[in-house]
N, CA, C and O of each residue as an XYZ file, in Angstrom:
872
protein
N       8.171     14.975     19.375
C       8.136     14.543     20.830
C       6.990     13.599     20.913
O       6.121     13.546     20.043
N       7.011     12.783     22.080
C       6.049     12.010     22.416
C       4.824     12.855     22.822
O       4.997     13.961     23.334
N       3.597     12.363     22.606
C       2.323     13.278     22.991
C       2.467     13.787     24.415
O       2.309     14.982     24.667
N       2.818     12.726     25.518
C       3.075     13.241     26.827
C       3.739     14.473     26.925
O       3.250     15.387     27.590
N       5.037     14.616     26.201
C       5.895     15.568     26.466
C       5.374     17.095     25.709
O       5.775     18.206     26.056
N       4.535     16.855     24.768
C       4.068     17.820     23.970
C       2.993     18.326     24.861
O       3.041     19.544     25.036
N       2.109     17.742     25.421
C       1.080     18.020     26.144
C       1.510     18.735     27.539
O       0.918     19.694     28.032
N       2.515     18.166     28.016
C       3.020     18.659     29.237
C       3.654     20.156     29.122
O       3.506     21.097     29.901
N       4.399     20.090     27.925
C       5.107     21.668     27.695
C       3.940     22.625     27.625
O       4.053     23.709     28.198
N       2.802     22.319     26.961
C       1.796     23.241     26.872
C       1.116     23.440     28.203
O       0.723     24.575     28.474
N       0.968     22.624     28.915
C       0.484     22.708     30.335
C       1.209     23.726     31.049
O       0.608     24.612     31.656
N       2.667     23.642     31.009
C       3.609     24.621     31.677
C       3.339     25.952     31.209
O       3.297     26.929     31.957
N       3.166     25.984     30.028
C       3.027     27.550     29.392
C       1.529     28.089     29.924
O       1.142     29.252     29.818
N       0.880     27.137     30.438
C      -0.337     27.792     30.914
C      -0.364     27.667     32.644
O      -1.414     27.733     33.283
N       0.652     27.523     33.110
C       0.999     27.402     34.602
C       0.740     26.378     35.245
O       0.580     26.473     36.461
N       0.620     24.989     34.519
C       0.265     23.862     35.128
C       1.309     22.852     35.088
O       1.930     22.715     34.034
N       1.616     22.053     36.195
C       2.452     21.215     36.286
C       1.889     19.683     36.129
O       1.326     19.167     37.094
N       2.024     19.072     35.089
C       1.650     17.516     34.833
C       2.868     16.828     34.234
O       3.643     17.195     33.351
N       2.806     15.657     35.017
C       3.962     14.685     34.610
C       3.751     14.099     32.954
O       2.780     13.430     32.601
N       4.705     14.449     32.198
C       4.674     13.852     30.938
C       4.289     12.404     30.732
O       3.584     12.068     29.781
N       4.751     11.551     31.619
C       4.552     10.046     31.717
C       3.193      9.823     31.953
O       2.630      8.914     31.341
N       2.528     10.582     32.822
C       1.168     10.370     33.412
C       0.247     10.864     32.129
O      -0.790     10.271     31.835
N       0.660     11.839     31.507
C      -0.203     12.382     30.394
C      -0.120     11.436     29.126
O      -1.021     11.357     28.290
N       0.916     10.819     29.089
C       1.086      9.808     28.029
C       0.254      8.788     28.016
O      -0.496      8.474     27.092
N       0.417      8.120     29.324
C      -0.622      6.978     29.726
C      -1.997      7.381     29.486
O      -2.713      6.676     28.774
N      -2.460      8.522     30.050
C      -3.753      8.980     29.944
C      -4.248      9.037     28.473
O      -5.181      8.381     28.011
N      -3.439      9.963     27.793
C      -3.742      9.848     26.361
C      -3.953      8.453     25.518
O      -4.799      8.343     24.630
N      -3.180      7.546     25.870
C      -3.524      6.352     25.111
C      -4.553      5.703     25.692
O      -5.196      4.962     24.949
N      -4.884      5.782     26.830
C      -6.241      5.139     27.452
C      -7.408      5.939     26.798
O      -8.342      5.399     26.205
N      -7.274      7.162     26.951
C      -8.611      8.088     26.245
C      -8.774      7.925     24.984
O      -9.897      7.825     24.489
N      -7.524      7.870     24.198
C      -7.553      7.736     22.719
C      -8.261      6.463     22.213
O      -9.104      6.352     21.323
N      -7.695      5.517     23.023
C      -8.309      4.074     22.641
C      -9.929      4.069     22.886
O     -10.779      3.688     22.080
N     -10.116      4.531     24.056
C     -11.688      4.432     24.255
C     -12.612      5.500     23.517
O     -13.816      5.282     23.389
N     -12.033      6.619     23.054
C     -12.792      7.520     22.079
C     -12.903      6.743     20.832
O     -13.963      6.661     20.211
N     -11.654      6.094     20.414
C     -11.822      5.509     18.905
C     -12.741      4.307     18.958
O     -13.348      3.959     17.945
N     -12.860      3.671     20.093
C     -13.775      2.498     20.236
C     -15.383      2.982     20.215
O     -16.283      2.344     19.669
N     -15.537      4.198     20.901
C     -16.782      4.682     21.270
C     -17.412      5.376     19.914
O     -18.542      5.180     19.466
N     -16.367      6.255     19.365
C     -16.549      6.990     18.099
C     -15.578      6.834     17.145
O     -14.569      7.539     17.144
N     -15.811      5.863     16.225
C     -14.855      5.639     15.228
C     -14.672      6.258     14.094
O     -15.656      6.740     13.533
N     -13.639      6.353     13.631
C     -13.477      7.464     12.456
C     -13.700      9.020     12.868
O     -13.996      9.876     12.035
N     -13.538      9.262     14.124
C     -13.750     10.655     14.609
C     -15.247     11.019     14.618
O     -15.726     12.113     14.318
N     -15.889      9.935     15.006
C     -17.299     10.195     15.215
C     -18.181     10.449     13.966
O     -19.313     10.932     14.008
N     -17.533     10.070     12.875
C     -18.163     10.377     11.516
C     -19.506      9.601     11.540
O     -19.444      8.416     11.869
N     -20.721     10.137     11.227
C     -21.916      9.460     11.358
C     -22.502      9.489     12.549
O     -23.663      9.079     12.540
N     -21.985      9.914     13.795
C     -22.448      9.864     14.872
C     -22.670     11.359     15.756
O     -22.846     11.456     16.970
N     -22.605     12.440     14.776
C     -23.004     13.721     15.122
C     -21.683     14.509     15.721
O     -21.920     15.559     16.320
N     -20.345     14.093     15.607
C     -19.348     14.671     15.973
C     -18.597     15.118     14.760
O     -18.599     14.439     13.733
N     -17.863     16.416     14.879
C     -16.874     16.698     14.029
C     -15.547     16.239     14.648
O     -15.380     15.999     15.843
N     -14.708     16.157     13.763
C     -13.058     15.742     14.116
C     -12.626     16.664     15.092
O     -11.986     16.189     16.030
N     -12.872     18.087     15.073
C     -12.263     18.860     15.775
C     -12.999     18.699     17.118
O     -12.220     18.800     18.066
N     -14.171     18.496     17.439
C     -14.627     18.175     18.766
C     -14.154     16.915     19.333
O     -13.954     16.846     20.546
N     -13.941     15.829     18.506
C     -13.276     14.678     18.892
C     -12.151     14.785     19.525
O     -11.839     14.182     20.552
N     -11.442     15.645     18.859
C     -10.105     15.863     19.266
C      -9.960     16.720     20.583
O      -9.076     16.535     21.419
N     -10.864     17.602     20.650
C     -10.958     18.368     21.839
C     -11.289     17.837     23.108
O     -10.905     18.256     24.200
N     -12.105     16.787     22.850
C     -12.720     15.771     23.955
C     -11.611     15.019     24.504
O     -11.401     14.809     25.698
N     -10.812     14.572     23.358
C      -9.522     13.519     23.778
C      -8.618     14.513     24.569
O      -8.452     14.239     25.758
N      -8.082     15.498     24.135
C      -7.355     16.361     24.876
C      -7.745     16.737     26.475
O      -7.009     16.705     27.461
N      -8.946     17.047     26.391
C      -9.682     17.422     27.912
C      -9.556     16.243     28.687
O      -8.906     16.198     29.731
N     -10.210     15.224     28.158
C     -10.189     13.947     29.061
C      -8.745     13.397     29.545
O      -8.558     12.880     30.646
N      -7.754     13.587     28.559
C      -6.402     13.230     28.964
C      -6.027     14.147     29.980
O      -5.187     13.680     30.749
N      -6.354     15.193     30.198
C      -5.713     16.079     31.266
C      -6.668     15.914     32.485
O      -6.229     16.124     33.616
N      -7.905     15.561     32.295
C      -8.551     15.343     33.472
C      -8.084     13.933     34.168
O      -7.892     13.832     35.380
N      -7.960     13.076     33.420
C      -7.405     11.786     33.944
C      -6.114     11.846     34.505
O      -5.700     11.033     35.333
N      -5.420     12.881     34.025
C      -4.026     13.194     34.842
C      -4.131     14.132     35.997
O      -3.125     14.464     36.624
N      -5.252     14.542     36.276
C      -5.434     15.432     37.403
C      -5.559     16.987     37.310
O      -5.238     17.815     38.162
N      -6.073     17.175     36.138
C      -6.359     18.630     35.750
C      -7.825     18.780     35.858
O      -8.568     17.959     35.320
N      -8.285     19.805     36.538
C      -9.959     19.857     36.681
C     -10.367     21.181     36.359
O     -11.580     21.391     36.363
N      -9.460     22.283     36.031
C      -9.716     23.629     35.755
C     -10.424     23.596     34.415
O      -9.690     23.530     33.429
N     -11.772     23.634     34.219
C     -12.285     23.602     32.833
C     -11.821     24.681     31.925
O     -11.466     24.418     30.777
N     -11.811     26.022     32.455
C     -11.388     27.021     31.560
C      -9.945     26.750     31.118
O      -9.641     27.153     29.995
N      -9.111     26.186     31.774
C      -7.767     25.821     31.430
C      -7.723     24.820     30.317
O      -7.059     24.913     29.285
N      -8.566     23.800     30.690
C      -8.911     22.583     29.803
C      -9.255     23.077     28.478
O      -8.747     22.551     27.488
N      -9.995     23.949     28.385
C     -10.635     24.503     26.912
C      -9.649     25.141     26.220
O      -9.485     24.880     25.029
N      -8.823     26.108     26.909
C      -7.529     26.920     26.428
C      -6.643     25.769     25.884
O      -6.324     25.786     24.695
N      -6.240     24.786     26.690
C      -5.235     23.800     26.239
C      -5.558     22.954     25.087
O      -4.768     22.679     24.184
N      -6.975     22.495     25.196
C      -7.424     21.702     23.965
C      -7.463     22.616     22.707
O      -7.185     22.023     21.664
N      -7.726     23.819     22.602
C      -7.748     24.527     21.469
C      -6.399     24.719     20.955
O      -6.147     24.650     19.752
N      -5.458     24.979     21.928
C      -3.983     25.362     21.637
C      -3.290     24.275     20.962
O      -2.493     24.409     20.033
N      -3.713     23.031     21.585
C      -3.016     21.733     20.965
C      -3.704     21.364     19.696
O      -3.034     20.840     18.806
N      -4.833     21.560     19.545
C      -5.488     21.151     18.287
C      -4.954     22.103     17.176
O      -4.897     21.661     16.028
N      -4.628     23.153     17.391
C      -3.911     24.215     16.451
C      -2.557     23.913     16.115
O      -2.123     24.019     14.967
N      -1.811     23.501     17.195
C      -0.542     23.191     17.125
C      -0.164     21.941     16.366
O       0.916     21.836     15.786
N      -1.146     20.936     16.387
C      -0.796     19.730     15.614
C      -0.977     20.175     14.265
O      -0.524     19.331     13.492
N      -1.393     21.029     13.762
C      -1.567     21.495     12.240
C      -0.155     21.904     11.741
O       0.044     21.819     10.530
N       0.839     22.335     12.540
C       2.017     22.870     12.355
C       3.143     21.665     12.219
O       2.997     20.603     12.825
N       4.272     21.927     11.371
C       5.204     21.065     11.205
C       6.059     20.883     12.632
O       6.876     19.969     12.745
N       5.827     21.724     13.584
C       6.596     21.734     14.676
C       6.447     20.344     15.387
O       7.424     19.846     15.945
N       5.177     19.689     15.369
C       4.943     18.578     16.068
C       4.894     17.183     15.237
O       4.372     16.151     15.658
N       5.435     17.316     14.174
C       5.486     16.261     13.175
C       7.119     16.068     12.644
O       7.840     17.040     12.420
N       7.533     14.752     12.498
C       8.689     14.671     11.871
C       8.631     13.922     10.561
O       7.946     12.901     10.493
N       9.327     14.377      9.486
C       9.386     13.768      8.168
C      10.313     12.530      8.184
O      11.474     12.715      8.550
N       9.962     11.411      7.860
C      10.679     10.140      7.869
C      11.927     10.301      7.329
O      11.816     11.120      6.416
N      13.158      9.898      7.445
C      14.523     10.057      6.679
C      14.090      9.379      5.078
O      13.486      8.320      4.907
N      14.493     10.143      4.201
C      14.434      9.435      2.835
C      13.029      9.702      2.092
O      12.835      9.362      0.925
N      11.956     10.426      2.993
C      10.624     10.553      2.375
C      10.777     11.566      1.143
O      10.375     11.239      0.026
N      11.369     12.800      1.386
C      11.274     13.807      0.344
C      12.092     13.163     -0.944
O      11.609     13.143     -2.076
N      13.209     12.715     -0.660
C      14.189     12.052     -1.781
C      13.206     11.098     -2.516
O      13.078     11.190     -3.737
N      12.536     10.216     -1.816
C      11.823      9.048     -2.613
C      10.768      9.590     -3.318
O      10.571      9.228     -4.478
N       9.957     10.531     -2.698
C       8.871     10.981     -3.314
C       9.190     11.786     -4.718
O       8.539     11.666     -5.755
N      10.254     12.570     -4.532
C      10.801     13.373     -5.673
C      11.171     12.209     -6.693
O      10.719     12.292     -7.835
N      11.789     11.376     -6.419
C      12.125     10.370     -7.504
C      11.101      9.575     -8.075
O      11.206      9.116     -9.212
N       9.997      9.363     -7.262
C       8.852      8.729     -7.767
C       8.063      9.700     -8.868
O       7.589      9.313     -9.936
N       8.044     10.823     -8.432
C       7.472     11.821     -9.391
C       8.308     11.912    -10.718
O       7.757     12.076    -11.806
N       9.625     11.802    -10.573
C      10.360     11.971    -11.697
C      10.285     10.699    -12.718
O      10.473     10.765    -13.933
N       9.996      9.624    -12.028
C       9.614      8.284    -12.919
C       8.317      8.326    -13.551
O       8.057      7.456    -14.382
N       7.309      9.382    -13.223
C       5.991      9.406    -13.721
C       4.870      8.815    -12.841
O       3.722      8.680    -13.266
N       5.253      8.470    -11.601
C       4.240      7.753    -10.785
C       3.194      8.956    -10.342
O       3.521     10.105    -10.041
N       2.089      8.505    -10.371
C       0.912      9.445     -9.814
C       0.544      9.062     -8.411
O      -0.009      7.976     -8.243
N       0.809      9.889     -7.321
C       0.836      9.395     -6.256
C      -0.215     10.286     -5.283
O      -0.391     11.487     -5.482
N      -0.851      9.585     -4.266
C      -1.972     10.128     -3.264
C      -1.651      9.682     -1.973
O      -0.731      8.888     -1.777
N      -2.407     10.182     -1.010
C      -2.427      9.975      0.230
C      -3.649      9.287      0.816
O      -4.696      9.933      0.762
N      -3.682      8.102      1.357
C      -4.772      7.501      1.927
C      -4.424      7.370      3.220
O      -3.408      6.729      3.485
N      -5.191      7.943      4.235
C      -4.860      8.037      5.607
C      -5.861      7.970      6.592
O      -6.891      8.629      6.453
N      -5.660      7.169      7.681
C      -6.852      7.375      8.727
C      -6.553      8.692      9.564
O      -5.811      8.636     10.545
N      -7.033      9.651      9.234
C      -6.594     11.064      9.646
C      -7.854     11.749      9.538
O      -8.825     11.289      8.937
N      -7.815     13.088     10.252
C      -8.739     13.939     10.037
C      -8.628     15.165      8.874
O      -7.726     15.044      8.045
N      -9.306     16.059      8.810
C      -9.225     17.112      7.742
C      -7.974     18.088      7.800
O      -7.824     18.969      6.954
N      -7.168     17.903      8.748
C      -5.986     18.828      9.055
C      -4.892     18.207      8.274
O      -3.799     18.765      8.365
N      -4.963     17.354      7.663
C      -3.897     16.521      7.075
C      -3.348     17.179      5.859
O      -2.142     17.103      5.625
N      -4.181     17.839      5.049
C      -3.630     18.658      3.885
C      -2.706     19.800      4.258
O      -1.760     20.181      3.568
N      -3.080     20.304      5.420
C      -2.413     21.418      6.152
C      -1.046     21.116      6.632
O      -0.126     21.909      6.436
N      -0.861     19.821      7.349
C       0.203     19.393      7.960
C       1.251     18.836      6.798
O       2.475     18.925      6.901
N       0.619     18.305      5.790
C       1.545     17.921      4.503
C       2.230     19.238      4.084
O       3.425     19.327      3.805
N       1.291     20.307      4.071
C       1.898     21.520      3.301
C       2.870     22.122      4.040
O       3.869     22.619      3.518
N       2.604     22.118      5.533
C       3.767     22.599      6.605
C       5.029     21.828      6.518
O       6.137     22.343      6.667
N       4.807     20.496      6.255
C       6.204     19.759      6.283
C       6.788     19.525      4.663
O       7.567     18.641      4.304
N       6.196     20.539      3.855
C       6.768     20.579      2.385
C       6.700     19.280      1.697
O       7.650     18.911      1.007
N       5.490     18.459      1.857
C       5.317     17.248      1.372
C       4.175     17.368      0.182
O       4.188     16.651     -0.818
N       3.293     18.278      0.420
C       1.940     18.148     -0.198
C       2.050     18.215     -1.802
O       1.313     17.580     -2.557
N       2.978     18.994     -2.167
C       3.103     18.957     -3.704
C       3.582     17.660     -4.581
O       3.639     17.529     -5.803
N       3.879     16.821     -3.610
C       4.398     15.365     -4.362
C       3.044     14.604     -4.730
O       3.054     13.602     -5.444
N       1.739     15.216     -4.130
C       0.578     14.123     -4.208
C      -0.286     14.844     -5.071
O      -0.274     16.075     -5.103
N      -1.219     13.980     -5.945
C      -2.269     14.560     -6.623
C      -3.498     14.665     -5.677
O      -4.221     15.650     -5.826
N      -3.819     13.729     -4.692
C      -4.797     14.010     -4.049
C      -4.404     13.433     -2.529
O      -3.517     12.611     -2.297
N      -5.205     14.012     -1.639
C      -5.169     13.560     -0.079
C      -6.386     13.051      0.168
O      -7.359     13.783     -0.018
N      -6.568     11.730      0.625
C      -7.887     11.303      1.048
C      -7.752     10.770      2.490
O      -7.092      9.779      2.801
N      -8.486     11.578      3.364
C      -8.411     11.132      4.580
C      -9.681     10.337      5.031
O     -10.772     10.547      4.500
N      -9.497      9.382      6.068
C     -10.719      8.702      6.474
C     -11.856      9.600      6.764
O     -12.940      9.327      6.246
N     -11.749     10.610      7.506
C     -12.884     11.753      7.680
C     -13.533     11.912      6.456
O     -14.710     11.551      6.437
N     -13.033     12.384      5.379
C     -13.509     12.807      4.153
C     -14.148     11.646      3.406
O     -15.232     11.792      2.841
N     -13.470     10.464      3.401
C     -13.946      9.251      2.887
C     -15.079      8.619      3.524
O     -15.846      7.913      2.869
N     -15.236      8.835      4.796
C     -16.411      8.348      5.483
C     -16.110      6.772      5.869
O     -16.918      6.038      6.437
N     -14.893      6.435      5.481
C     -14.343      4.977      5.978
C     -13.015      5.141      6.330
O     -12.262      5.969      5.816
N     -12.664      4.195      7.384
C     -11.217      4.179      7.559
C     -10.746      2.779      7.210
O     -11.484      1.795      7.159
N      -9.327      2.792      6.957
C      -8.628      1.598      6.783
C      -8.771      0.705      7.882
O      -8.551      1.168      9.001
N      -9.112     -0.542      7.766
C      -8.901     -1.345      6.712
C     -10.121     -1.634      5.639
O     -10.092     -2.483      4.748
N     -11.061     -0.841      5.900
C     -12.449     -0.971      5.225
C     -11.879     -0.572      3.626
O     -11.315      0.479      3.321
N     -12.171     -1.626      2.790
C     -11.793     -1.533      1.438
C     -12.513     -0.393      0.600
O     -12.042     -0.149     -0.510
N     -13.540      0.274      1.010
C     -14.256      1.365      0.412
C     -13.355      2.554      0.333
O     -13.555      3.395     -0.544
N     -12.290      2.695      1.267
C     -11.382      3.853      1.227
C     -10.341      3.701      0.320
O      -9.768      4.716     -0.078
N      -9.994      2.591     -0.080
C      -9.065      1.998     -1.116
C      -9.689      2.441     -2.534
O      -9.090      3.121     -3.367
N     -10.887      1.978     -2.651
C     -11.629      2.146     -3.881
C     -11.915      3.462     -4.290
O     -12.014      3.731     -5.487
N     -12.084      4.462     -3.245
C     -12.208      5.772     -3.412
C     -10.757      6.298     -3.976
O     -10.693      6.947     -5.020
N      -9.651      5.978     -3.232
C      -8.502      6.340     -3.677
C      -8.158      5.977     -5.093
O      -7.633      6.813     -5.828
N      -8.467      4.613     -5.552
C      -8.249      4.358     -7.003
C      -8.971      5.143     -7.885
O      -8.494      5.396     -8.992
N     -10.271      5.647     -7.481
C     -11.005      6.446     -8.594
C     -10.322      7.738     -8.595
O     -10.231      8.314     -9.679
N      -9.829      8.281     -7.552
C      -9.173      9.652     -7.531
C      -7.886      9.431     -8.367
O      -7.582     10.396     -9.069
N      -7.038      8.311     -8.435
C      -6.039      7.988     -8.858
C      -6.084      7.725    -10.491
O      -5.150      7.879    -11.278
N      -7.200      7.360    -10.730
C      -7.509      6.746    -12.141
C      -6.777      5.720    -12.494
O      -6.186      5.614    -13.569
N      -6.792      4.703    -11.349
C      -5.878      3.311    -11.625
C      -6.741      2.195    -11.233
O      -7.690      2.326    -10.460
N      -6.379      1.057    -11.801
C      -7.031     -0.184    -11.460
C      -6.305     -0.798    -10.262
O      -5.145     -0.400    -10.159
N      -6.655     -1.565     -9.446
C      -6.054     -2.119     -8.424
C      -4.822     -2.637     -8.648
O      -3.851     -2.372     -7.939
N      -4.791     -3.523     -9.803
C      -3.464     -4.141    -10.167
C      -2.352     -3.225    -10.596
O      -1.205     -3.641    -10.761
N      -2.696     -2.009    -10.770
C      -1.719     -0.850    -11.417
C      -1.220     -0.121    -10.155
O      -0.316      0.708    -10.249
N      -1.790     -0.417     -8.988
C      -1.426      0.478     -8.069
C      -0.754     -0.296     -6.831
O      -0.955     -1.495     -6.634
N       0.037      0.476     -6.042
C       0.854     -0.024     -4.737
C       0.457      0.948     -3.496
O       0.324      2.170     -3.548
N       0.299      0.091     -2.358
C       0.131      1.056     -1.165
C       1.330      0.827     -0.470
O       1.890     -0.269     -0.489
N       1.805      1.924      0.217
C       2.888      1.695      1.325
C       2.368      2.275      2.616
O       1.788      3.359      2.667
N       2.600      1.508      3.645
C       2.099      1.847      4.891
C       2.975      1.101      6.180
O       3.693      0.131      5.939
N       2.860      1.563      7.330
C       3.362      0.713      8.209
C       2.538     -0.028      9.305
O       3.008     -0.356     10.395
N       1.384     -0.234      8.940
C       0.625     -1.141      9.815
C       0.151     -2.318      8.939
O      -0.455     -2.125      7.885
N       0.456     -3.571      9.422
C       0.345     -4.690      8.764
C      -1.324     -4.833      8.462
O      -1.721     -5.020      7.313
N      -2.156     -4.737      9.490
C      -3.471     -4.876      9.049
C      -4.172     -4.098      8.128
O      -4.793     -4.503      7.145
N      -3.998     -2.710      8.597
C      -4.763     -1.744      7.928
C      -4.133     -1.206      6.871
O      -4.788     -0.474      6.128
N      -2.871     -1.438      6.621
C      -2.202     -0.879      5.524
C      -1.607     -2.120      4.534
O      -1.835     -2.039      3.327
N      -1.072     -2.923      4.908
C      -0.406     -4.166      4.118
C      -1.520     -5.133      3.685
O      -1.731     -5.299      2.483
N      -2.124     -5.672      4.467
C      -3.256     -6.542      4.439
C      -4.258     -6.093      3.636
O      -4.689     -6.763      2.698
N      -4.707     -4.899      3.957
C      -6.087     -4.351      3.708
C      -5.814     -3.977      2.110
O      -6.650     -4.393      1.307
N      -4.837     -3.316      1.679
C      -4.574     -2.950      0.411
C      -4.296     -4.133     -0.540
O      -4.443     -3.938     -1.746
N      -3.914     -5.317     -0.103
C      -3.810     -6.466     -0.747
C      -5.202     -7.240     -0.992
O      -5.364     -7.921     -2.005
N      -6.192     -7.097     -0.012
C      -7.400     -7.482      0.032
C      -8.304     -6.747     -1.229
O      -9.138     -7.314     -1.935
N      -7.927     -5.465     -1.287
C      -8.503     -4.657     -2.316
C      -7.956     -4.956     -3.629
O      -8.458     -4.251     -4.505
N      -7.021     -5.841     -4.067
C      -6.361     -6.318     -5.051
C      -5.181     -5.345     -5.490
O      -4.775     -5.357     -6.652
N      -4.727     -4.631     -4.670
C      -3.544     -3.825     -4.908
C      -1.985     -4.475     -4.445
O      -1.878     -5.351     -3.586
N      -0.985     -3.959     -5.076
C       0.107     -4.307     -4.471
C       0.382     -3.545     -3.192
O      -0.206     -2.477     -3.022
N       1.179     -3.976     -2.325
C       1.416     -3.245     -0.981
C       2.786     -3.616     -0.482
O       3.296     -4.734     -0.551
N       3.308     -2.529      0.029
C       4.476     -2.694      0.878
C       4.426     -2.413      2.380
O       3.605     -1.541      2.661
N       5.123     -2.951      3.463
C       4.961     -2.757      4.560
C       6.336     -1.963      5.131
O       7.398     -2.584      5.094
N       6.314     -0.832      5.565
C       7.407      0.010      6.253
C       7.761     -0.560      7.740
O       7.200     -0.209      8.778
N       8.710     -1.420      7.634
C       9.095     -1.959      9.094
C      10.300     -1.650      9.415
O      11.200     -2.390      9.019
N      10.585     -0.602     10.130
C      11.897      0.048     10.439
C      12.557     -0.982     11.656
O      11.906     -1.720     12.395
N      13.822     -0.829     11.636
C      14.598     -1.758     12.400
C      14.351     -1.349     13.876
O      14.417     -0.160     14.187
N      14.094     -2.225     14.711
C      13.828     -2.117     16.198
C      12.386     -2.008     16.473
O      11.990     -1.705     17.598
N      11.462     -2.277     15.348
C      10.056     -2.140     15.510
C       9.416     -3.398     16.177
O       8.267     -3.476     16.611
N      10.418     -4.410     16.178
C      10.044     -5.795     16.665
C       9.255     -6.457     15.428
O       8.820     -5.845     14.453
N       9.171     -7.747     15.660
C       8.580     -8.762     14.483
C       6.981     -8.686     14.593
O       6.362     -8.680     15.657
N       6.507     -8.637     13.512
C       5.076     -8.748     13.445
C       4.641     -9.987     12.522
O       5.468    -10.889     12.386
N       3.564    -10.078     11.965
C       3.207    -11.205     11.171
C       4.020    -11.281      9.979
O       4.412    -10.295      9.355
N       4.271    -12.535      9.672
C       5.295    -12.902      8.488
C       4.718    -12.151      7.265
O       3.522    -12.109      6.975
N       5.763    -11.543      6.566
C       5.477    -10.821      5.395
C       6.705    -11.216      4.378
O       7.857    -11.210      4.815
N       6.457    -11.529      3.138
C       7.517    -11.793      2.329
C       8.635    -10.554      2.308
O       8.351     -9.356      2.324
N       9.968    -11.127      2.270
C      10.888     -9.963      2.216
C      10.805     -9.023      1.303
O      11.042     -7.843      1.557
N      10.454     -9.461      0.135
C      10.519     -8.468     -0.961
C       9.364     -7.392     -0.766
O       9.405     -6.348     -1.417
N       8.317     -7.653      0.145
C       7.414     -6.584      0.194
C       7.704     -5.752      1.698
O       6.793     -5.050      2.138
N       8.809     -5.845      2.346
C       9.190     -5.147      3.362
C      10.203     -4.064      3.218
O      11.252     -4.291      2.615
N       9.937     -2.856      3.759
C      10.788     -1.565      3.385
C      11.520     -1.409      4.745
O      10.793     -1.128      5.698
N      12.868     -1.552      4.983
C      13.520     -1.432      6.052
C      13.475      0.355      6.333
O      13.403      0.846      7.459
N      13.532      1.117      5.104
C      13.356      2.257      5.078
C      12.788      2.859      3.665
O      12.787      2.208      2.620
N      12.370      4.020      3.774
C      11.605      4.547      2.391
C      12.505      4.403      1.225
O      12.032      4.104      0.129
N      13.677      4.584      1.380
C      14.745      4.596      0.301
C      14.567      3.338     -0.201
O      14.704      3.330     -1.425
N      14.295      2.186      0.311
C      14.255      1.031     -0.223
C      13.028      0.654     -1.149
O      12.909     -0.482     -1.607
N      12.150      1.641     -1.391
C      11.024      1.510     -2.304
C      11.085      1.354     -3.651
O      10.388      0.524     -4.235
N      11.972      2.186     -4.284
C      12.188      1.922     -5.676
C      12.713      0.870     -5.981
O      12.276      0.362     -7.014
N      13.650      0.243     -5.362
C      14.391     -1.114     -5.583
C      13.092     -2.161     -5.375
O      13.039     -3.023     -6.253
N      12.298     -2.209     -4.609
C      11.197     -3.155     -4.387
C      10.329     -3.105     -5.580
O       9.988     -4.150     -6.133
N       9.935     -1.897     -6.024
C       9.098     -1.677     -7.053
C       9.622     -2.289     -8.355
O       8.895     -3.002     -9.048
N      11.033     -1.975     -8.721
C      11.406     -2.499     -9.912
C      11.550     -3.997     -9.957
O      11.662     -4.550    -11.051
N      11.555     -4.688     -8.837
C      11.650     -6.176     -8.795
C      10.062     -6.614     -9.114
O       9.747     -7.803     -9.161
């Protein structure tokens, strides 16, 4: 579900009525401001990712008109926990099949993500963690994509040279271009209906994850 709907549903469970659209707008505004003020979950600025997210949730509700501090604390704690479960995440079509096939072919795989330390649990909850040899979050690395140092850490964890590795992601700057700047191959997941972005060679574009193996073979 969109964040606004998830947050509004949790608010209703606490006896509060907040419009999902208003919450969605507030969340986008607050998340952007928090990311600029405290990049990478406040790493190096005295914040934990948990506190970073609790602040985002509380500020999103405040901006949408909720001022009850006791309710805000309960909502923030509950939503932080809820986003560790598979209930609030959707596995992309073709993900499990593609990952299984990659493992069968002998590829060593890892996750490199601008995410916090809940990612291991989320991947396990979504029955995906077992496909990967390692999970490297920006919180653990201390650097977020497109910083090349997170890719360097990933290559060390995977025991591979840049030219031996490929990165798959859905963001042109943070994933596709950044991985190539680090000397890796990369593919851009660009689903139908996403709209056109910067020009990328057709052979580097994945309309779905099911296209990955055919692209690698080329």
